[in-house]
Biopython code that builds the backbone (N, CA, C, O; Angstrom):
import numpy as np
from Bio.PDB.StructureBuilder import StructureBuilder

atoms = [
    (1, "MET", "N", (29.074, 116.754, 138.220)),
    (1, "MET", "CA", (29.258, 116.688, 139.658)),
    (1, "MET", "C", (30.702, 116.439, 140.029)),
    (1, "MET", "O", (31.191, 116.937, 141.043)),
    (2, "ALA", "N", (31.399, 115.646, 139.179)),
    (2, "ALA", "CA", (32.775, 115.303, 139.550)),
    (2, "ALA", "C", (33.633, 116.513, 139.622)),
    (2, "ALA", "O", (34.515, 116.584, 140.478)),
    (3, "SER", "N", (33.413, 117.504, 138.735)),
    (3, "SER", "CA", (34.310, 118.683, 138.779)),
    (3, "SER", "C", (33.993, 119.548, 140.063)),
    (3, "SER", "O", (34.875, 120.226, 140.588)),
    (4, "ILE", "N", (32.762, 119.503, 140.526)),
    (4, "ILE", "CA", (32.478, 120.191, 141.770)),
    (4, "ILE", "C", (33.180, 119.504, 142.907)),
    (4, "ILE", "O", (33.747, 120.177, 143.768)),
    (5, "ARG", "N", (33.167, 118.224, 142.946)),
    (5, "ARG", "CA", (33.829, 117.467, 143.994)),
    (5, "ARG", "C", (35.335, 117.711, 143.960)),
    (5, "ARG", "O", (35.961, 117.844, 145.011)),
    (6, "LYS", "N", (35.930, 117.773, 142.752)),
    (6, "LYS", "CA", (37.338, 118.023, 142.616)),
    (6, "LYS", "C", (37.658, 119.458, 143.072)),
    (6, "LYS", "O", (38.688, 119.680, 143.708)),
    (7, "LEU", "N", (36.822, 120.396, 142.766)),
    (7, "LEU", "CA", (37.068, 121.773, 143.133)),
    (7, "LEU", "C", (37.001, 121.893, 144.696)),
    (7, "LEU", "O", (37.840, 122.551, 145.311)),
    (8, "LYS", "N", (36.032, 121.271, 145.277)),
    (8, "LYS", "CA", (35.925, 121.283, 146.765)),
    (8, "LYS", "C", (37.224, 120.760, 147.396)),
    (8, "LYS", "O", (37.741, 121.336, 148.353)),
    (9, "LYS", "N", (37.729, 119.671, 146.845)),
    (9, "LYS", "CA", (38.958, 119.076, 147.408)),
    (9, "LYS", "C", (40.130, 120.043, 147.146)),
    (9, "LYS", "O", (41.010, 120.175, 147.997)),
    (10, "GLU", "N", (40.154, 120.724, 145.975)),
    (10, "GLU", "CA", (41.242, 121.625, 145.662)),
    (10, "GLU", "C", (41.201, 122.816, 146.643)),
    (10, "GLU", "O", (42.228, 123.226, 147.184)),
    (11, "ILE", "N", (39.982, 123.360, 146.855)),
    (11, "ILE", "CA", (39.856, 124.487, 147.779)),
    (11, "ILE", "C", (40.333, 124.056, 149.154)),
    (11, "ILE", "O", (41.097, 124.796, 149.772)),
    (12, "ASN", "N", (39.925, 122.898, 149.671)),
    (12, "ASN", "CA", (40.260, 122.422, 150.908)),
    (12, "ASN", "C", (41.805, 122.201, 151.050)),
    (12, "ASN", "O", (42.421, 122.597, 152.040)),
    (13, "ASN", "N", (42.386, 121.553, 150.017)),
    (13, "ASN", "CA", (43.814, 121.287, 150.119)),
    (13, "ASN", "C", (44.628, 122.538, 150.105)),
    (13, "ASN", "O", (45.536, 122.669, 150.926)),
    (14, "VAL", "N", (44.359, 123.482, 149.211)),
    (14, "VAL", "CA", (45.134, 124.659, 149.046)),
    (14, "VAL", "C", (45.090, 125.510, 150.314)),
    (14, "VAL", "O", (46.120, 125.980, 150.796)),
    (15, "LEU", "N", (43.909, 125.696, 150.835)),
    (15, "LEU", "CA", (43.786, 126.536, 152.007)),
    (15, "LEU", "C", (44.282, 125.830, 153.251)),
    (15, "LEU", "O", (44.760, 126.494, 154.170)),
    (16, "SER", "N", (44.189, 124.524, 153.318)),
    (16, "SER", "CA", (44.747, 123.791, 154.390)),
    (16, "SER", "C", (46.277, 123.888, 154.438)),
    (16, "SER", "O", (46.856, 123.946, 155.522)),
    (17, "GLU", "N", (46.924, 123.905, 153.290)),
    (17, "GLU", "CA", (48.396, 124.092, 153.228)),
    (17, "GLU", "C", (48.797, 125.419, 153.716)),
    (17, "GLU", "O", (49.833, 125.567, 154.364)),
    (18, "ILE", "N", (47.951, 126.456, 153.401)),
    (18, "ILE", "CA", (48.270, 127.840, 153.834)),
    (18, "ILE", "C", (48.138, 127.913, 155.308)),
    (18, "ILE", "O", (48.953, 128.562, 155.963)),
    (19, "ILE", "N", (47.147, 127.277, 155.868)),
    (19, "ILE", "CA", (46.944, 127.281, 157.320)),
    (19, "ILE", "C", (48.083, 126.521, 158.001)),
    (19, "ILE", "O", (48.566, 126.925, 159.058)),
    (20, "GLU", "N", (48.490, 125.454, 157.404)),
    (20, "GLU", "CA", (49.621, 124.684, 157.955)),
    (20, "GLU", "C", (50.899, 125.484, 157.948)),
    (20, "GLU", "O", (51.669, 125.430, 158.907)),
    (21, "ASP", "N", (51.133, 126.204, 156.915)),
    (21, "ASP", "CA", (52.267, 127.111, 156.827)),
    (21, "ASP", "C", (52.292, 128.172, 157.901)),
    (21, "ASP", "O", (53.338, 128.525, 158.447)),
    (22, "CYS", "N", (51.060, 128.685, 158.195)),
    (22, "CYS", "CA", (50.900, 129.645, 159.283)),
    (22, "CYS", "C", (51.265, 129.054, 160.625)),
    (22, "CYS", "O", (51.910, 129.710, 161.444)),
    (23, "TYR", "N", (50.845, 127.778, 160.864)),
    (23, "TYR", "CA", (51.125, 127.133, 162.056)),
    (23, "TYR", "C", (52.627, 126.949, 162.270)),
    (23, "TYR", "O", (53.148, 127.133, 163.370)),
    (24, "VAL", "N", (53.313, 126.573, 161.169)),
    (24, "VAL", "CA", (54.804, 126.408, 161.231)),
    (24, "VAL", "C", (55.433, 127.756, 161.561)),
    (24, "VAL", "O", (56.363, 127.849, 162.361)),
    (25, "CYS", "N", (54.896, 128.807, 160.919)),
    (25, "CYS", "CA", (55.401, 130.171, 161.166)),
    (25, "CYS", "C", (55.237, 130.562, 162.644)),
    (25, "CYS", "O", (56.112, 131.196, 163.234)),
    (26, "GLN", "N", (54.100, 130.170, 163.220)),
    (26, "GLN", "CA", (53.799, 130.541, 164.593)),
    (26, "GLN", "C", (54.770, 129.764, 165.549)),
    (26, "GLN", "O", (55.192, 130.286, 166.581)),
    (27, "LEU", "N", (55.094, 128.531, 165.171)),
    (27, "LEU", "CA", (56.050, 127.783, 166.029)),
    (27, "LEU", "C", (57.450, 128.304, 166.080)),
    (27, "LEU", "O", (58.189, 128.128, 167.048)),
    (28, "ASN", "N", (57.802, 128.989, 164.938)),
    (28, "ASN", "CA", (59.214, 129.435, 164.779)),
    (28, "ASN", "C", (59.342, 130.932, 164.983)),
    (28, "ASN", "O", (60.341, 131.507, 164.549)),
    (29, "SER", "N", (58.381, 131.600, 165.624)),
    (29, "SER", "CA", (58.479, 133.039, 165.753)),
    (29, "SER", "C", (58.008, 133.547, 167.067)),
    (29, "SER", "O", (57.578, 132.782, 167.930)),
    (30, "ASP", "N", (58.085, 134.819, 167.222)),
    (30, "ASP", "CA", (57.661, 135.460, 168.475)),
    (30, "ASP", "C", (56.158, 135.728, 168.465)),
    (30, "ASP", "O", (55.444, 135.368, 167.529)),
    (31, "ASP", "N", (55.696, 136.387, 169.563)),
    (31, "ASP", "CA", (54.239, 136.589, 169.715)),
    (31, "ASP", "C", (53.667, 137.555, 168.713)),
    (31, "ASP", "O", (52.532, 137.358, 168.279)),
    (32, "LYS", "N", (54.401, 138.617, 168.306)),
    (32, "LYS", "CA", (53.982, 139.557, 167.343)),
    (32, "LYS", "C", (53.690, 138.945, 166.003)),
    (32, "LYS", "O", (52.630, 139.150, 165.413)),
    (33, "ILE", "N", (54.654, 138.189, 165.538)),
    (33, "ILE", "CA", (54.448, 137.492, 164.228)),
    (33, "ILE", "C", (53.437, 136.415, 164.322)),
    (33, "ILE", "O", (52.709, 136.167, 163.361)),
    (34, "SER", "N", (53.358, 135.749, 165.462)),
    (34, "SER", "CA", (52.307, 134.718, 165.708)),
    (34, "SER", "C", (50.918, 135.328, 165.640)),
    (34, "SER", "O", (49.999, 134.681, 165.138)),
    (35, "ALA", "N", (50.737, 136.504, 166.109)),
    (35, "ALA", "CA", (49.420, 137.189, 165.994)),
    (35, "ALA", "C", (49.049, 137.483, 164.562)),
    (35, "ALA", "O", (47.907, 137.298, 164.143)),
    (36, "LYS", "N", (50.056, 137.956, 163.803)),
    (36, "LYS", "CA", (49.854, 138.240, 162.413)),
    (36, "LYS", "C", (49.539, 136.961, 161.627)),
    (36, "LYS", "O", (48.725, 137.009, 160.704)),
    (37, "ALA", "N", (50.148, 135.837, 161.956)),
    (37, "ALA", "CA", (49.875, 134.565, 161.340)),
    (37, "ALA", "C", (48.489, 134.103, 161.687)),
    (37, "ALA", "O", (47.830, 133.455, 160.873)),
    (38, "GLU", "N", (48.018, 134.428, 162.905)),
    (38, "GLU", "CA", (46.633, 134.071, 163.292)),
    (38, "GLU", "C", (45.610, 134.808, 162.448)),
    (38, "GLU", "O", (44.549, 134.267, 162.133)),
    (39, "LYS", "N", (45.940, 136.090, 162.067)),
    (39, "LYS", "CA", (44.991, 136.819, 161.209)),
    (39, "LYS", "C", (44.975, 136.207, 159.790)),
    (39, "LYS", "O", (43.929, 136.177, 159.141)),
    (40, "ILE", "N", (46.087, 135.743, 159.334)),
    (40, "ILE", "CA", (46.129, 135.039, 158.031)),
    (40, "ILE", "C", (45.338, 133.812, 158.068)),
    (40, "ILE", "O", (44.620, 133.504, 157.117)),
    (41, "ILE", "N", (45.440, 133.068, 159.159)),
    (41, "ILE", "CA", (44.620, 131.835, 159.343)),
    (41, "ILE", "C", (43.124, 132.225, 159.269)),
    (41, "ILE", "O", (42.359, 131.576, 158.556)),
    (42, "ASP", "N", (42.721, 133.229, 159.965)),
    (42, "ASP", "CA", (41.305, 133.693, 159.956)),
    (42, "ASP", "C", (40.907, 134.087, 158.552)),
    (42, "ASP", "O", (39.790, 133.790, 158.129)),
    (43, "GLU", "N", (41.765, 134.732, 157.831)),
    (43, "GLU", "CA", (41.477, 135.141, 156.476)),
    (43, "GLU", "C", (41.330, 133.973, 155.532)),
    (43, "GLU", "O", (40.488, 133.981, 154.634)),
    (44, "ALA", "N", (42.192, 132.925, 155.753)),
    (44, "ALA", "CA", (42.054, 131.699, 154.968)),
    (44, "ALA", "C", (40.793, 130.974, 155.223)),
    (44, "ALA", "O", (40.189, 130.441, 154.292)),
    (45, "ILE", "N", (40.341, 130.926, 156.512)),
    (45, "ILE", "CA", (39.096, 130.305, 156.820)),
    (45, "ILE", "C", (37.897, 131.006, 156.217)),
    (45, "ILE", "O", (36.983, 130.363, 155.702)),
    (46, "SER", "N", (37.906, 132.355, 156.286)),
    (46, "SER", "CA", (36.811, 133.110, 155.708)),
    (46, "SER", "C", (36.818, 132.968, 154.114)),
    (46, "SER", "O", (35.764, 132.973, 153.477)),
    (47, "THR", "N", (38.015, 132.846, 153.541)),
    (47, "THR", "CA", (38.128, 132.629, 152.086)),
    (47, "THR", "C", (37.513, 131.257, 151.796)),
    (47, "THR", "O", (36.768, 131.122, 150.825)),
    (48, "PHE", "N", (37.795, 130.265, 152.586)),
    (48, "PHE", "CA", (37.233, 128.928, 152.369)),
    (48, "PHE", "C", (35.721, 129.015, 152.458)),
    (48, "PHE", "O", (35.026, 128.499, 151.582)),
    (49, "ASP", "N", (35.210, 129.636, 153.464)),
    (49, "ASP", "CA", (33.723, 129.709, 153.540)),
    (49, "ASP", "C", (33.096, 130.461, 152.398)),
    (49, "ASP", "O", (32.033, 130.073, 151.916)),
    (50, "GLU", "N", (33.726, 131.529, 151.952)),
    (50, "GLU", "CA", (33.218, 132.329, 150.872)),
    (50, "GLU", "C", (33.186, 131.517, 149.557)),
    (50, "GLU", "O", (32.216, 131.580, 148.802)),
    (51, "LEU", "N", (34.256, 130.763, 149.303)),
    (51, "LEU", "CA", (34.371, 129.993, 148.094)),
    (51, "LEU", "C", (33.356, 128.814, 148.062)),
    (51, "LEU", "O", (32.769, 128.535, 147.017)),
    (52, "ILE", "N", (33.157, 128.127, 149.215)),
    (52, "ILE", "CA", (32.179, 127.081, 149.321)),
    (52, "ILE", "C", (30.797, 127.581, 149.105)),
    (52, "ILE", "O", (30.001, 126.926, 148.433)),
    (53, "VAL", "N", (30.484, 128.705, 149.644)),
    (53, "VAL", "CA", (29.145, 129.323, 149.459)),
    (53, "VAL", "C", (28.923, 129.571, 147.951)),
    (53, "VAL", "O", (27.883, 129.222, 147.393)),
    (54, "LYS", "N", (29.906, 130.165, 147.337)),
    (54, "LYS", "CA", (29.816, 130.440, 145.837)),
    (54, "LYS", "C", (29.727, 129.193, 145.008)),
    (54, "LYS", "O", (29.042, 129.157, 143.986)),
    (55, "LEU", "N", (30.458, 128.109, 145.474)),
    (55, "LEU", "CA", (30.402, 126.836, 144.785)),
    (55, "LEU", "C", (29.000, 126.223, 144.794)),
    (55, "LEU", "O", (28.587, 125.604, 143.813)),
    (56, "HIS", "N", (28.273, 126.393, 145.894)),
    (56, "HIS", "CA", (26.998, 125.739, 146.042)),
    (56, "HIS", "C", (25.836, 126.560, 145.505)),
    (56, "HIS", "O", (24.682, 126.203, 145.743)),
    (57, "LEU", "N", (26.095, 127.627, 144.803)),
    (57, "LEU", "CA", (25.017, 128.455, 144.205)),
    (57, "LEU", "C", (24.260, 127.607, 143.204)),
    (57, "LEU", "O", (24.854, 126.933, 142.363)),
    (58, "LYS", "N", (22.921, 127.650, 143.307)),
    (58, "LYS", "CA", (22.126, 126.771, 142.413)),
    (58, "LYS", "C", (21.682, 127.439, 141.115)),
    (58, "LYS", "O", (21.500, 126.785, 140.088)),
    (59, "ASP", "N", (21.509, 128.789, 141.189)),
    (59, "ASP", "CA", (20.972, 129.488, 139.996)),
    (59, "ASP", "C", (22.046, 130.064, 139.101)),
    (59, "ASP", "O", (22.038, 131.251, 138.774)),
    (60, "VAL", "N", (22.994, 129.183, 138.699)),
    (60, "VAL", "CA", (24.086, 129.644, 137.825)),
    (60, "VAL", "C", (23.732, 129.189, 136.434)),
    (60, "VAL", "O", (23.356, 128.040, 136.206)),
    (61, "GLU", "N", (23.865, 130.140, 135.486)),
    (61, "GLU", "CA", (23.538, 129.808, 134.099)),
    (61, "GLU", "C", (24.555, 128.926, 133.398)),
    (61, "GLU", "O", (24.209, 127.946, 132.738)),
    (62, "ASP", "N", (25.824, 129.301, 133.557)),
    (62, "ASP", "CA", (26.889, 128.573, 132.875)),
    (62, "ASP", "C", (27.794, 127.960, 133.922)),
    (62, "ASP", "O", (28.680, 128.633, 134.450)),
    (63, "GLN", "N", (27.575, 126.648, 134.240)),
    (63, "GLN", "CA", (28.285, 125.966, 135.325)),
    (63, "GLN", "C", (29.772, 125.945, 135.110)),
    (63, "GLN", "O", (30.529, 126.224, 136.039)),
    (64, "LYS", "N", (30.223, 125.616, 133.891)),
    (64, "LYS", "CA", (31.660, 125.579, 133.571)),
    (64, "LYS", "C", (32.357, 126.907, 133.780)),
    (64, "LYS", "O", (33.466, 126.970, 134.309)),
    (65, "ALA", "N", (31.700, 127.949, 133.362)),
    (65, "ALA", "CA", (32.336, 129.314, 133.501)),
    (65, "ALA", "C", (32.337, 129.660, 135.002)),
    (65, "ALA", "O", (33.279, 130.275, 135.500)),
    (66, "HIS", "N", (31.304, 129.271, 135.691)),
    (66, "HIS", "CA", (31.256, 129.578, 137.147)),
    (66, "HIS", "C", (32.424, 128.864, 137.887)),
    (66, "HIS", "O", (33.119, 129.462, 138.708)),
    (67, "LEU", "N", (32.608, 127.553, 137.557)),
    (67, "LEU", "CA", (33.689, 126.819, 138.223)),
    (67, "LEU", "C", (35.053, 127.385, 137.794)),
    (67, "LEU", "O", (35.973, 127.466, 138.608)),
    (68, "ARG", "N", (35.182, 127.780, 136.499)),
    (68, "ARG", "CA", (36.414, 128.382, 136.112)),
    (68, "ARG", "C", (36.752, 129.645, 136.874)),
    (68, "ARG", "O", (37.885, 129.869, 137.301)),
    (69, "SER", "N", (35.749, 130.439, 137.023)),
    (69, "SER", "CA", (35.986, 131.753, 137.800)),
    (69, "SER", "C", (36.288, 131.463, 139.258)),
    (69, "SER", "O", (37.059, 132.186, 139.889)),
    (70, "LEU", "N", (35.682, 130.402, 139.802)),
    (70, "LEU", "CA", (36.027, 130.062, 141.223)),
    (70, "LEU", "C", (37.459, 129.559, 141.352)),
    (70, "LEU", "O", (38.148, 129.854, 142.328)),
    (71, "ARG", "N", (37.899, 128.790, 140.346)),
    (71, "ARG", "CA", (39.300, 128.363, 140.380)),
    (71, "ARG", "C", (40.251, 129.515, 140.275)),
    (71, "ARG", "O", (41.277, 129.559, 140.954)),
    (72, "ALA", "N", (39.910, 130.442, 139.428)),
    (72, "ALA", "CA", (40.773, 131.681, 139.269)),
    (72, "ALA", "C", (40.740, 132.488, 140.519)),
    (72, "ALA", "O", (41.769, 133.043, 140.904)),
    (73, "ASP", "N", (39.617, 132.588, 141.177)),
    (73, "ASP", "CA", (39.485, 133.292, 142.481)),
    (73, "ASP", "C", (40.334, 132.609, 143.544)),
    (73, "ASP", "O", (41.027, 133.278, 144.311)),
    (74, "LEU", "N", (40.283, 131.304, 143.592)),
    (74, "LEU", "CA", (41.058, 130.552, 144.558)),
    (74, "LEU", "C", (42.559, 130.758, 144.332)),
    (74, "LEU", "O", (43.332, 130.919, 145.278)),
    (75, "SER", "N", (42.950, 130.748, 143.052)),
    (75, "SER", "CA", (44.385, 130.966, 142.742)),
    (75, "SER", "C", (44.876, 132.338, 143.201)),
    (75, "SER", "O", (45.953, 132.497, 143.775)),
    (76, "LYS", "N", (44.022, 133.313, 142.913)),
    (76, "LYS", "CA", (44.391, 134.678, 143.248)),
    (76, "LYS", "C", (44.487, 134.915, 144.796)),
    (76, "LYS", "O", (45.433, 135.497, 145.329)),
    (77, "LYS", "N", (43.445, 134.420, 145.432)),
    (77, "LYS", "CA", (43.417, 134.591, 146.930)),
    (77, "LYS", "C", (44.477, 133.796, 147.658)),
    (77, "LYS", "O", (45.039, 134.237, 148.660)),
    (78, "SER", "N", (44.751, 132.533, 147.091)),
    (78, "SER", "CA", (45.745, 131.719, 147.786)),
    (78, "SER", "C", (47.204, 132.313, 147.545)),
    (78, "SER", "O", (48.067, 132.247, 148.420)),
    (79, "SER", "N", (47.404, 132.851, 146.400)),
    (79, "SER", "CA", (48.716, 133.474, 146.166)),
    (79, "SER", "C", (48.921, 134.757, 147.015)),
    (79, "SER", "O", (50.026, 135.101, 147.435)),
    (80, "ASN", "N", (47.799, 135.420, 147.227)),
    (80, "ASN", "CA", (47.845, 136.599, 148.085)),
    (80, "ASN", "C", (48.187, 136.182, 149.515)),
    (80, "ASN", "O", (49.014, 136.818, 150.168)),
    (81, "LEU", "N", (47.547, 135.110, 150.001)),
    (81, "LEU", "CA", (47.799, 134.685, 151.371)),
    (81, "LEU", "C", (49.240, 134.126, 151.505)),
    (81, "LEU", "O", (49.888, 134.334, 152.531)),
    (82, "SER", "N", (49.725, 133.432, 150.489)),
    (82, "SER", "CA", (51.043, 132.920, 150.461)),
    (82, "SER", "C", (52.098, 134.041, 150.459)),
    (82, "SER", "O", (53.147, 133.922, 151.091)),
    (83, "ASP", "N", (51.811, 135.075, 149.771)),
    (83, "ASP", "CA", (52.685, 136.267, 149.832)),
    (83, "ASP", "C", (52.744, 136.896, 151.200)),
    (83, "ASP", "O", (53.803, 137.371, 151.610)),
    (84, "LYS", "N", (51.656, 136.916, 151.911)),
    (84, "LYS", "CA", (51.613, 137.442, 153.256)),
    (84, "LYS", "C", (52.468, 136.600, 154.194)),
    (84, "LYS", "O", (53.200, 137.127, 155.032)),
    (85, "ILE", "N", (52.363, 135.301, 154.040)),
    (85, "ILE", "CA", (53.175, 134.331, 154.860)),
    (85, "ILE", "C", (54.696, 134.545, 154.582)),
    (85, "ILE", "O", (55.518, 134.553, 155.499)),
    (86, "LYS", "N", (55.015, 134.713, 153.321)),
    (86, "LYS", "CA", (56.410, 134.958, 152.949)),
    (86, "LYS", "C", (56.957, 136.218, 153.586)),
    (86, "LYS", "O", (58.110, 136.259, 154.014)),
    (87, "LYS", "N", (56.122, 137.249, 153.646)),
    (87, "LYS", "CA", (56.546, 138.500, 154.254)),
    (87, "LYS", "C", (56.814, 138.282, 155.747)),
    (87, "LYS", "O", (57.753, 138.856, 156.300)),
    (88, "LEU", "N", (56.006, 137.466, 156.386)),
    (88, "LEU", "CA", (56.202, 137.164, 157.828)),
    (88, "LEU", "C", (57.488, 136.431, 158.040)),
    (88, "LEU", "O", (58.209, 136.752, 158.984)),
    (89, "THR", "N", (57.827, 135.447, 157.207)),
    (89, "THR", "CA", (58.980, 134.631, 157.452)),
    (89, "THR", "C", (60.321, 135.306, 157.003)),
    (89, "THR", "O", (61.406, 134.859, 157.373)),
    (90, "SER", "N", (60.202, 136.376, 156.207)),
    (90, "SER", "CA", (61.493, 137.028, 155.807)),
    (90, "SER", "C", (61.925, 138.158, 156.729)),
    (90, "SER", "O", (62.969, 138.772, 156.507)),
]
sb = StructureBuilder()
sb.init_structure("model")
sb.init_model(0)
sb.init_chain("A")
sb.init_seg("    ")
for serial, (resi, resn, name, xyz) in enumerate(atoms, 1):
    if name == "N":
        sb.init_residue(resn, " ", resi, " ")
    sb.init_atom(name, np.array(xyz, "f"), 0.0, 1.0, " ", f" {name:<3s}", serial, name[0])
structure = sb.get_structure()
């Protein structure tokens, strides 16, 4: 159970940082970029919801492999969102 708890915190922290970066981007930009940042925020929230649903699946055969794949999925999606934010700020 401890690894599930740690993964929940990791998901929350990583995606919260991405949302916070979007808010900073919105404060420092015009309305067009702000609207794009809002879409990234929506995507981060849907990613959070998706990962939490996958985390709470009960009928998983190999729990360790499942958690490992969720961590990899989080890493891939968070780097994708971070790249989108970098494109907005450059």
